[in-house]
C-alpha positions in Angstrom: -0.3 0.3 -0.1 1.1 3.7 -1.0 2.2 5.2 2.2 0.8 8.4 2.6 2.5 11.9 1.5 2.4 15.6 2.9 0.2 16.2 0.4 -2.6 13.7 1.3 -2.9 15.3 4.3 -2.8 18.3 2.5 -6.0 17.9 0.7 -7.5 16.1 3.7 -7.1 18.4 5.8 -8.3 21.3 3.5 -5.1 22.9 3.4 -2.0 23.9 2.2 1.0 21.5 1.8 3.1 24.4 3.8 0.4 25.2 6.2 0.6 20.6 7.3 4.4 21.2 7.0 4.3 23.9 9.6 2.4 22.0 11.6 4.6 18.7 11.6 7.9 21.0 12.8 6.1 23.2 15.2 6.3 26.5 13.4 4.4 28.9 14.8 1.5 31.5 13.0 -0.8 28.2 13.1 -3.8 28.4 14.2 -5.2 26.2 17.1 -7.8 24.9 15.0 -5.9 24.2 11.9 -3.1 22.9 14.1 -5.8 20.4 15.7 -7.4 19.5 12.4 -4.2 18.9 10.6 -3.4 16.6 13.2 -6.4 14.2 13.6 -5.9 13.9 9.3 -1.8 12.7 10.0 -3.0 10.6 13.1 -6.6 9.0 10.9 -3.6 8.7 7.5 -0.8 7.1 9.9 1.1 9.7 7.7 5.2 9.2 9.5 7.2 13.0 8.5 10.2 12.5 6.6 12.8 13.6 8.3 15.5 12.3 5.2 14.5 15.7 3.8 14.2 17.7 6.9 17.9 16.4 7.3 18.4 18.5 3.2 17.4 22.1 5.3 20.2 23.5 7.4 17.2 23.8 10.3 18.4 21.4 12.2 16.1 18.9 14.5 18.3 16.7 16.8 19.1 17.5 20.4 22.1 15.6 22.5 21.7 14.9 26.0 25.2 15.0 27.8 25.9 13.2 30.2 28.7 11.5 32.7 27.0 9.5 35.2 27.5 6.0 36.2 23.9 6.0 37.2 22.7 4.2 35.1 19.0 4.2 36.4 19.6 7.7 36.8 20.2 8.4 32.7 17.7 6.1 31.5 14.9 7.5 33.2 16.5 10.8 32.0 17.0 9.1 28.0 13.3 8.7 28.5 12.2 11.6 29.4 13.6 13.5 26.3 12.8 11.0 23.9 9.4 11.2 25.2 8.6 14.8 24.5 11.6 14.6 21.3 9.0 12.6 20.1 5.8 14.3 21.0 7.3 17.5 18.8 8.9 15.6 15.4 12.6 15.7 17.0 15.3 12.9 17.5 17.9 13.0 20.0 21.8 11.6 20.0 22.8 10.4 23.0 26.5 11.5 24.5 28.0 9.5 27.7 31.3 11.5 28.2 34.2 12.3 30.3 33.5 15.5 32.6 37.1 15.4 33.7 38.9 15.1 30.3 40.7 18.7 28.4 39.0 17.6 25.8 35.4 17.4 26.3 34.4 20.9 24.8 36.1 20.4 21.7 34.2 16.6 21.6 30.6 18.2 22.3 31.6 20.8 19.5 32.3 17.7 17.1 29.5 15.6 17.6 27.2 19.3 17.2 28.3 20.0 13.6 28.5 16.5 12.7 24.9 15.2 13.6 22.8 18.8 12.8 22.7 19.3 16.2 20.5 23.1 17.7 19.8 22.0 21.5 22.3 20.6 23.8 21.1 19.3 27.7 23.8 18.6 30.4 24.4 16.6 33.7 25.9 17.4 36.5 28.3 17.7 36.7 29.1 18.8 33.2 26.3 21.5 33.8 28.4 23.0 36.3 31.4 23.9 34.3 30.3 27.0 33.6 33.3 26.7 30.9 31.8 24.3 28.7 29.1 25.9 28.8 30.5 29.0 27.7 31.4 26.8 25.0 29.0 25.8 23.3 27.3 28.8 23.3 29.4 30.3 21.6 29.1 27.5 18.9 25.3 29.0 18.6 24.4 26.0 20.8 21.1 25.7 23.0 21.0 25.3 26.2 19.9 24.0 29.3 20.8 23.2 32.7 19.6 20.2 35.1 21.8 21.5 37.9 21.0 20.8 42.2 20.0 23.8 43.9 17.4 26.1 44.9 17.4 28.4 41.4 19.1 29.6 38.9 22.6 30.4 39.8 23.1 32.5 37.1 21.8 34.2 33.4 24.0 31.8 31.6 21.5 29.8 30.5 18.1 27.9 31.1 18.4 25.4 34.3 16.1 22.6 35.1 16.6 22.2 39.1 16.4 20.5 42.4 16.2 21.1 45.5 18.7 19.2 47.1 19.0 20.9 49.8 15.5 20.5 51.3 15.0 17.1 51.0 18.3 17.0 52.3 16.8 18.6 55.8 13.7 16.7 55.3 14.9 13.3 55.5 17.1 13.6 58.0 14.5 15.4 60.4 12.5 11.8 59.6 15.5 10.6 61.5 16.0 12.6 64.3 12.5 12.8 65.1 12.0 9.8 64.9 14.2 9.6 67.8 18.1 8.6 66.2 20.4 10.9 67.9 23.6 9.2 65.7 23.5 9.9 62.4 25.4 8.4 59.3 25.5 10.6 56.0 27.2 8.2 52.8 28.4 9.4 49.6 30.0 12.8 50.2 31.5 13.6 47.2 32.6 17.4 47.1 33.0 17.5 43.4 28.7 17.1 43.1 26.7 19.6 44.2 23.9 17.2 44.5 25.8 15.6 47.3 27.1 18.8 49.0 23.9 20.5 49.1 22.4 17.0 50.3 25.0 17.1 53.3 23.5 20.6 54.4 20.2 20.0 54.3 21.6 17.5 57.0 23.2 19.5 58.5 20.3 22.1 58.8 17.9 19.2 60.0 20.5 19.0 62.5 21.2 22.8 63.3 17.4 23.1 63.5 16.8 20.4 66.4 19.7 22.0 68.4 21.7 19.0 67.5 25.6 19.3 66.8 27.0 16.3 63.2 29.7 13.5 64.4 31.8 14.1 61.6 33.2 10.9 61.8 29.8 9.2 61.0 29.7 11.7 57.3 31.7 9.5 54.4 33.2 9.7 51.1 32.3 7.7 48.5 30.8 6.9 44.6 27.3 6.2 44.3 27.5 2.3 43.5 26.3 -1.2 45.7 29.7 -1.1 47.2 31.3 1.8 48.3 27.7 2.1 50.3 29.0 -1.6 51.2 32.9 -0.6 52.6 31.3 2.3 54.1 28.9 0.7 56.6 31.2 -1.8 56.5 33.5 1.3 58.3 31.0 2.8 59.9 30.3 -0.5 61.9 34.0 -0.7 63.1 33.1 2.3 64.7 32.5 2.9 68.8 29.8 5.0 68.4 27.8 2.8 65.8 25.0 4.8 64.2 21.6 3.8 64.4 20.5 5.7 61.2 21.9 5.6 58.0 21.3 8.2 55.4 22.4 7.4 51.7 22.8 9.6 49.4 21.5 7.3 46.7 19.5 4.0 46.7 21.9 2.5 45.5 23.8 3.3 48.0 21.5 3.2 51.0 20.9 -1.1 48.8 24.5 -2.4 49.8 24.4 -0.8 53.1 21.2 -2.6 54.1 23.0 -5.8 52.7 26.4 -5.0 54.5 24.2 -4.5 57.9 22.7 -8.2 57.3 26.2 -9.7 56.2 26.6 -9.1 60.6 23.6 -10.1 61.3 22.0 -6.9 62.0 18.4 -6.1 61.0 17.0 -3.3 59.6 15.5 -1.4 60.5 15.1 -2.6 63.9 19.3 -2.9 64.5 20.0 0.0 62.1 17.5 2.2 60.2 18.5 3.1 56.1 16.9 5.7 53.8 18.4 6.0 50.4 17.7 8.5 47.4 15.8 8.8 44.0 14.0 6.8 44.3 15.1 4.3 41.8 14.1 0.5 41.6 16.8 -0.4 44.6 14.3 1.3 46.7 12.3 -1.4 46.1 14.0 -4.3 45.0 15.9 -4.4 48.2 14.4 -5.5 50.6 13.0 -4.4 52.9 11.5 -1.1 50.3 13.4 1.7 50.8 12.6 5.4 53.0 13.5 7.2 49.9 13.2 10.8 48.3 11.4 10.7 45.1 13.2 12.6 42.5 11.0 12.2 38.9 13.7 12.0 36.3 11.6 11.7 33.7 9.4 14.8 34.3 12.8 16.4 35.1 14.8 15.3 31.5 11.2 16.3 29.8 11.1 18.9 31.1 14.2 20.2 29.9 14.4 18.6 26.8 10.9 20.8 26.0 12.7 24.8 27.3 15.5 23.5 25.0 13.0 22.9 21.6 11.5 25.4 22.7 14.6 28.1 22.0 15.0 26.6 18.7 11.6 26.4 17.2 11.5 30.1 18.5 15.6 30.9 17.9 16.3 32.5 21.0 19.9 33.9 21.3 19.9 33.2 25.1 16.9 32.9 27.6 17.3 33.1 31.5 14.2 30.4 32.1 14.5 28.1 35.4 12.2 25.2 36.2 12.3 24.0 39.4 10.5 20.4 40.6 9.4 19.1 44.4 11.7 16.0 45.6 8.7 14.5 47.8 9.8 11.9 51.5 8.6 8.6 50.4 8.1 6.4 53.4 8.9 2.8 53.3 9.5 -0.6 55.8 13.4 0.0 56.2 13.4 3.1 59.1 12.0 3.0 62.9 12.3 4.5 65.9 16.2 3.5 66.9 16.6 0.2 69.5 16.3 0.8 72.4 19.0 0.4 75.0 
């Protein structure tokens, strides 16, 4: 059967093929009534836009998701959120993992932009925290949106989608302290990660609000991995002043902490409470299910993609738009009041 063409859609909708093209490409100056009519005809005919023809035009219709993060769940959720928005808007996505520590990362991304007809870039931490890299990309006419930790945009360099890790860390720590815990450990501090610094800041704030001091011996540096969670927990359990609760910087660390606790014949939460962050699959694959912070990575990434596409379509040179996401406390089974002495 012959594939439907743009002219078939135009004929059915009673408009010109140029109008159909403007609707497909999400261009302005088309009324909502006409858009709805054309979209209905596209669906009815199962018309598929010719992306090859679009590539022949000079206007880019692809965006890139650039990340350097070992947490695969985080990356997959972000990727799916961006793909969802791209499909709705008729754009393509280029997935580009990179090493944020490389001195060549700027040139690498510039080459990627030039060779893939890319007009927009979504950056995640720690790349999004690199002002020099962002400026480098902006100077090459890329539209950039940064996903960052914070209560707002830190500057007007490029648009930001932000999450308030400080408030979420304060809320989770407050929950543990209000259960009666006085010795709470913090696992996974990483000085180069803004999200880790924010969560620790919230941890400290919650103690301060209750007139309590943080035992710095219970704040351990580590990676956002299961093995690191095991190693840090083993270190904690060797302390004389053993904690009664653990706040892990992500669910993978928390899962490692639960495993190490069991290896030491400790029951969670009867002997030690363990909570996580992000609401990843680790939080429900671990038993007991982890109390955690729900971080809506899919929605965060979809929002970033929508911002990039809007800038590409309106040809904005720079936008100072900012969008924040609240992170919610999810109470499950891995935390309770401390054991009685």
